[in-house]
C-alpha positions in Angstrom: 57.8 -151.9 27.9 56.7 -148.5 26.6 59.4 -146.7 24.5 59.2 -142.9 25.6 59.5 -140.3 23.0 62.8 -138.1 23.2 62.5 -135.1 25.1 64.5 -131.7 24.0 64.5 -129.3 27.0 65.8 -125.7 26.6 66.6 -124.0 29.9 66.6 -120.4 29.9 68.1 -119.0 33.1 70.5 -116.0 33.7 71.7 -117.4 37.3 74.7 -119.7 36.4 74.2 -121.9 39.6 70.5 -122.5 39.1 71.3 -122.9 35.0 74.0 -125.7 35.7 71.8 -127.2 38.6 68.7 -127.9 36.1 70.9 -129.1 33.1 72.8 -131.5 35.3 69.4 -133.0 36.8 68.0 -133.3 33.1 71.1 -134.8 31.7 71.3 -137.2 34.5 67.9 -138.7 33.3 68.8 -138.8 29.9 67.3 -135.8 28.3 68.8 -133.6 25.9 69.5 -130.2 27.0 70.3 -126.8 25.6 70.8 -123.6 27.7 70.4 -120.0 27.1 71.0 -116.9 29.6 68.7 -114.4 27.8 65.4 -114.1 25.9 67.3 -113.1 23.0 69.4 -116.2 23.3 66.6 -118.5 23.7 64.8 -117.0 20.6 67.7 -117.6 18.4 68.2 -121.3 19.5 64.6 -121.6 18.7 64.7 -120.1 15.1 67.7 -121.8 14.2 66.8 -125.3 15.6 63.0 -125.2 15.4 62.5 -129.0 16.1 65.1 -129.4 18.8 63.0 -127.7 21.7 60.1 -129.5 23.5 60.0 -128.3 26.6 61.2 -124.7 27.8 62.1 -124.3 31.4 62.0 -120.6 31.6 62.9 -118.1 34.4 60.5 -115.1 34.9 63.5 -113.0 36.8 65.5 -112.2 33.3 67.0 -109.1 32.6 66.0 -107.1 29.5 62.8 -108.8 27.8 60.7 -110.3 30.4 59.8 -114.0 30.4 56.1 -113.1 29.7 56.9 -111.5 26.5 58.6 -114.8 25.5 55.6 -116.7 26.5 53.3 -114.6 24.9 55.6 -114.6 21.5 55.9 -118.4 21.3 52.2 -119.0 22.3 51.4 -117.1 19.0 54.0 -118.9 17.0 54.9 -122.3 18.4 52.1 -123.5 20.6 53.8 -127.2 20.5 56.4 -126.0 23.0 55.4 -126.7 26.6 56.6 -124.0 28.9 57.5 -124.3 32.5 58.4 -121.2 34.4 60.8 -120.9 37.4 60.5 -118.2 39.9 61.7 -117.2 43.3 58.4 -117.5 44.9 55.9 -118.7 42.2 53.7 -115.6 42.9 51.3 -113.3 40.9 53.9 -113.1 38.0 53.8 -117.1 38.0 50.0 -117.1 38.0 49.8 -114.4 35.3 52.2 -116.7 33.1 50.0 -119.9 33.4 47.0 -117.8 32.3 49.1 -116.9 29.4 49.9 -120.4 28.5 52.6 -121.5 30.7 52.1 -125.3 32.4 53.3 -124.7 36.0 56.0 -123.0 38.0 59.0 -124.2 40.1 60.6 -122.5 42.7 64.2 -121.7 42.2 64.7 -122.9 46.0 63.7 -126.4 44.7 64.9 -129.9 45.9 65.8 -132.8 43.9 62.4 -134.2 44.6 60.3 -131.3 44.3 62.0 -130.5 41.0 61.2 -133.9 39.4 57.8 -133.9 40.8 56.9 -130.7 38.6 59.2 -131.6 35.6 57.6 -135.2 35.4 54.4 -133.8 35.5 55.5 -131.5 32.5 57.1 -134.1 30.4 54.1 -136.4 30.9 51.9 -133.4 29.4 54.4 -133.1 26.4 54.2 -136.8 26.0 50.5 -136.6 25.7 50.4 -134.0 23.3 53.1 -135.9 21.2 50.7 -139.1 21.4 47.6 -136.9 20.4 49.6 -136.5 17.2 50.3 -139.9 16.7 46.2 -140.6 17.7 45.0 -137.9 15.1 47.1 -139.8 12.2 46.9 -143.5 12.8 43.2 -143.6 14.4 41.2 -141.1 11.9 40.0 -143.9 9.6 38.5 -145.7 12.5 37.7 -143.2 15.0 34.2 -144.4 16.1 35.5 -147.8 16.8 38.9 -146.6 18.8 40.7 -149.9 19.5 42.4 -150.0 22.8 46.0 -149.9 21.9 47.9 -150.9 25.3 50.9 -148.4 25.0 48.6 -145.4 23.9 46.2 -146.0 26.5 48.8 -146.6 29.3 50.2 -143.1 28.6 46.7 -141.6 28.5 45.5 -143.2 31.8 48.8 -142.0 33.4 48.7 -138.4 32.3 47.5 -135.8 35.1 45.4 -133.9 32.2 41.9 -134.8 31.1 41.8 -136.1 27.4 38.1 -136.6 25.5 37.9 -137.5 21.8 34.6 -137.3 19.9 33.1 -138.1 16.5 31.5 -135.6 14.0 28.4 -135.9 15.9 30.1 -134.9 19.2 29.6 -138.4 20.6 32.4 -139.4 23.0 34.8 -142.2 21.5 37.7 -142.0 24.3 38.6 -140.6 27.5 41.1 -141.1 30.0 40.7 -141.7 33.8 41.5 -138.1 34.5 38.9 -137.1 32.2 36.7 -139.6 34.1 37.5 -138.0 37.4 37.1 -134.6 36.4 33.6 -135.0 34.7 32.4 -138.2 36.5 32.3 -140.1 33.3 31.8 -143.9 32.7 32.0 -146.1 29.9 28.5 -147.3 29.9 26.9 -143.7 30.2 29.5 -141.7 28.2 30.7 -143.7 25.2 28.6 -143.2 22.2 26.7 -140.4 23.8 26.9 -136.9 23.0 29.4 -135.1 25.1 26.7 -132.4 26.2 25.0 -135.4 28.2 27.9 -136.1 30.1 29.6 -132.7 30.7 27.4 -130.0 31.3 28.8 -126.9 29.7 27.3 -124.9 26.6 30.8 -123.3 26.2 32.7 -126.5 26.1 30.0 -128.0 23.7 30.4 -124.6 21.5 34.3 -125.4 21.3 33.9 -129.0 20.2 31.1 -127.8 17.6 33.5 -125.1 16.3 36.6 -127.8 16.0 34.3 -130.1 13.9 33.1 -127.5 11.8 36.3 -125.7 11.3 36.5 -126.4 7.6 33.6 -124.0 7.2 33.9 -120.7 6.9 31.1 -120.0 9.2 33.0 -121.3 12.1 36.5 -120.5 12.3 38.5 -121.8 15.3 40.1 -119.7 18.1 43.8 -120.0 16.8 46.2 -119.8 19.5 43.6 -119.5 22.4 43.3 -122.0 25.4 40.3 -120.3 27.3 39.2 -121.2 30.6 35.7 -122.3 31.4 33.7 -123.4 34.3 32.4 -126.7 34.6 30.5 -127.3 37.9 32.9 -125.8 40.7 35.9 -126.6 38.6 38.0 -124.2 36.5 39.5 -125.9 33.5 42.0 -124.5 30.6 40.8 -126.1 27.5 42.5 -126.8 24.2 40.2 -128.4 21.6 41.4 -129.6 18.1 39.7 -131.0 15.0 40.6 -134.6 14.0 40.9 -134.9 10.1 41.1 -137.9 8.0 43.6 -138.5 5.1 41.5 -136.4 2.8 41.5 -133.5 5.2 37.9 -133.9 6.2 36.9 -133.5 9.7 35.5 -136.5 11.5 35.8 -135.5 15.2 37.3 -133.5 17.7 39.9 -134.0 20.5 40.0 -131.9 23.8 42.7 -131.5 26.7 41.6 -130.2 30.0 44.2 -129.0 32.6 42.5 -128.1 35.9 43.4 -124.7 37.2 41.1 -124.6 39.8 43.8 -123.6 42.6 44.8 -120.6 40.3 41.4 -119.3 39.6 40.6 -119.6 43.3 43.8 -117.5 44.3 42.6 -115.1 41.6 39.1 -114.8 43.0 41.1 -114.2 46.8 43.1 -111.5 45.1 40.1 -110.0 43.6 37.9 -110.0 46.7 40.6 -108.3 48.5 41.2 -105.7 46.0 37.5 -104.9 45.9 37.4 -105.0 49.7 40.4 -102.6 50.0 38.8 -100.2 47.2 35.6 -100.0 49.0 37.4 -99.0 52.4 39.4 -96.4 50.6 36.7 -94.8 48.6 34.9 -92.8 51.6 38.2 -91.5 53.3 39.6 -90.4 49.7 36.4 -88.4 49.1 36.4 -87.0 52.2 40.4 -86.1 52.0 39.2 -84.3 48.6 36.7 -82.3 50.1 38.8 -81.0 52.8 41.7 -80.1 50.2 39.2 -78.1 47.9 38.1 -76.1 51.2 41.5 -75.3 51.9 42.4 -74.7 48.3 39.5 -72.3 47.6 40.6 -70.1 50.6 37.9 -71.4 53.1 40.2 -71.9 55.8 42.6 -68.7 55.3 45.0 -67.3 53.0 47.3 -69.4 51.2 50.8 -68.5 49.5 51.6 -69.2 45.8 53.7 -72.3 46.9 51.1 -73.5 49.1 48.2 -73.1 46.6 50.6 -75.0 44.0 51.2 -77.9 46.5 47.6 -78.3 47.4 46.3 -78.1 43.8 48.9 -81.2 42.8 47.6 -83.1 46.0 43.8 -82.7 44.9 44.7 -83.9 41.4 46.6 -87.0 42.9 43.5 -87.6 45.1 41.1 -87.2 42.2 43.2 -89.8 40.3 43.2 -92.3 43.4 39.4 -91.9 43.4 39.2 -92.6 39.7 41.4 -95.7 40.3 39.2 -96.9 43.3 36.0 -96.2 41.0 37.5 -97.9 38.2 38.4 -101.0 40.2 35.3 -101.3 41.5 33.3 -100.9 38.1 35.6 -103.7 36.7 34.7 -105.8 39.6 31.1 -105.5 38.9 31.4 -106.5 35.3 33.6 -109.6 36.2 30.9 -110.5 38.4 28.1 -110.2 35.7 26.7 -106.9 37.4 27.5 -104.2 34.9 23.8 -103.5 34.1 22.0 -102.3 37.3 18.8 -101.1 35.9 17.3 -101.6 32.2 15.2 -98.5 31.0 14.6 -96.5 28.0 17.1 -93.6 27.8 17.6 -90.6 25.5 21.2 -91.0 24.6 21.4 -87.6 22.9 20.5 -86.0 26.3 23.0 -88.1 28.1 26.0 -87.3 25.5 25.0 -83.5 25.7 25.7 -83.7 29.8 28.9 -85.5 29.1 30.1 -83.1 26.6 29.3 -80.2 29.1 31.3 -81.9 31.9 34.2 -82.7 29.4 34.5 -79.0 27.9 36.8 -77.6 31.0 39.1 -80.4 30.6 39.5 -79.6 26.8 39.8 -76.0 27.1 42.5 -76.4 29.8 44.5 -78.4 27.0 43.8 -76.0 24.4 41.7 -78.5 22.2 38.9 -78.3 20.1 35.8 -80.6 21.3 32.9 -80.8 18.9 29.9 -82.8 19.0 27.2 -83.8 16.1 24.2 -85.6 17.3 21.5 -86.6 14.5 18.1 -85.6 14.8 15.3 -88.5 15.6 17.8 -91.1 16.9 15.8 -94.6 17.5 14.9 -95.4 21.0 17.4 -97.6 23.2 17.0 -99.2 26.6 20.0 -99.9 28.8 21.7 -98.9 31.9 22.2 -95.1 32.4 25.4 -95.5 34.5 26.8 -98.0 31.8 26.2 -95.7 29.0 27.6 -92.6 30.9 30.6 -94.7 31.6 31.2 -95.4 28.0 30.6 -91.8 26.9 33.1 -90.3 29.5 35.9 -93.1 29.3 36.2 -92.9 25.4 36.0 -88.8 25.4 38.3 -88.3 28.5 40.9 -90.9 26.9 40.4 -88.6 23.6 41.3 -85.5 25.3 44.0 -87.2 27.4 45.9 -88.6 24.4 45.6 -85.6 22.2 48.2 -82.8 22.4 47.7 -79.0 22.8 45.9 -77.6 20.1 44.6 -80.9 18.7 40.8 -81.7 17.8 38.3 -84.3 19.2 35.2 -84.8 17.5 32.2 -86.8 18.9 29.1 -88.3 16.7 26.1 -90.0 17.7 23.9 -91.2 14.8 21.8 -94.1 13.2 24.1 -96.8 12.0 21.6 -99.4 10.1 19.7 -100.9 12.8 22.3 -99.9 15.7 22.9 -96.5 17.1 26.4 -95.5 16.3 28.7 -93.4 18.9 31.9 -92.5 17.4 34.8 -90.3 19.1 37.7 -89.2 16.6 40.9 -87.4 17.4 44.1 -86.4 16.0 46.4 -87.4 18.9 49.3 -89.6 19.5 47.6 -92.7 18.1 48.3 -96.2 19.0 51.2 -98.5 17.6 49.7 -101.8 15.8 51.3 -104.0 18.5 49.2 -102.5 21.1 45.9 -102.4 19.2 45.0 -105.7 20.2 45.8 -105.4 24.0 44.1 -102.0 24.8 41.0 -104.0 26.0 42.9 -106.0 28.5 42.5 -105.0 32.3 45.5 -102.6 33.8 47.1 -102.5 30.3 48.7 -99.3 29.3 50.7 -98.0 26.4 54.0 -97.4 27.8 55.9 -94.7 25.5 57.6 -91.3 26.2 54.5 -89.6 25.1 52.3 -91.5 27.6 54.7 -91.5 30.5 53.1 -88.3 31.8 49.7 -89.3 31.5 47.9 -91.0 34.7 45.3 -93.6 34.3 44.5 -97.1 35.9 44.7 -99.0 32.6 41.0 -100.2 33.5 38.9 -97.6 31.3 38.9 -99.4 28.1 38.3 -102.8 29.8 35.3 -101.2 31.4 33.9 -100.1 28.4 34.3 -103.3 26.6 32.5 -105.2 29.4 29.7 -102.6 29.5 29.4 -102.7 25.5 29.1 -106.7 25.6 26.7 -106.6 28.3 24.4 -104.4 25.8 25.0 -106.8 23.2 27.1 -104.1 21.3 30.2 -103.9 19.6 33.3 -101.6 19.8 36.1 -101.2 17.2 38.8 -99.2 16.9 41.3 -97.9 14.0 44.4 -95.9 14.9 47.5 -94.8 13.2 50.9 -93.7 15.4 51.2 -90.1 15.1 47.8 -89.3 13.6 45.1 -90.2 15.7 42.5 -92.7 16.8 38.8 -93.8 16.2 36.4 -95.6 18.4 33.2 -96.7 17.2 30.7 -98.1 19.5 27.5 -99.8 18.2 24.4 -100.2 20.5 21.4 -102.2 19.1 18.2 -99.9 18.8 15.0 -101.1 20.1 13.1 -103.1 17.6 9.8 -101.8 16.5 
């Protein structure tokens, strides 16, 4: 008979009725349960009793700090806690939570049977992770001749996620039935053969190689990441860890695979719908802007001061909507790998001069000093004209937006080693350290009193990052709150 490890569960819910119902169901099955009614109380329990939380059942509708903030905090600090979310409808926020690391979502209107279907899966997931720990400690010395321990295999075979272990040469030495189903593995074809032969994914192979080489300074692991990759038609969340022997030498790697194809399909459906709506809105919005401009310019008759003011505001809002639509369409193209439309030889100096001319009016309206320095005889560069223009426009317009009246924005274009360097420096409001790592995320906007009145889609920097990456370039940012921000883009010059 298998001895199941004890499970400690923390229920975080501010609805007392739901909290008590979850507590009673879990206690009836012999689990140890703690409860909290807020994010702050949950963090306090975790900090005071670090070993007493295996699974967290977390409401996404908590007041104050959001459930997403708690998920992100725990993923960075305590990845061993398995997070199961609860929501009224398990909609978009639940999908976002699963992308951030949550395992699944339970509707708050659950029946007892539905509750246990979801929770049993989560409990199985935690027990497997617990057993993986045991595996890495007990089986390191004989990884290439793994014995078929009945208890361990029973847990592995009954688990709903795929599990694959390789030796230091990436040869598969162990896998469970779910992995066999996901990747069409058989013992004869898979065991003792490289993982790349059985699972066709260069990205997955790179994760295993990086795990195996994790003791090398040249191959650091992606600490805290659980990327989603495509293998055939399946979308899988992947977590790969090195397996070390008693001396600390890496002798293999263990990978866990969670099928999120349904979530990815919903994301694609949502993205396709958003793209379709954006296309449909672009033409009427452009027509509306033109008609407002005609009326505002007095071509349809004289206007009172109040009418002119109202129309001017409507014009700015319409321009903002057109910018948002264009940003969504640009980001969609980047997601589809179509950020580069046409590669041609470009005169970056000429493109930047034209961009500065367009931006000067915006800078003058805010009372800013916009200066530009372009080096002589820049190296040749080939790329997509529209993409390069988007990089210049987004970074310069951002600097203008986030620099108070009377400030300075300086733009430079010069040779930087083998690359061409484009730099935008402002003395604006700056970026807090906790926001720096997230500014390239889609729809992410810094929320402070200073930025509240600044309009934007939150897609500009995501678009810039996507275009820079597509040109095999790099982008870096340095900032200090209250003193300003510097963005540096490096684009590879043509060789020879």
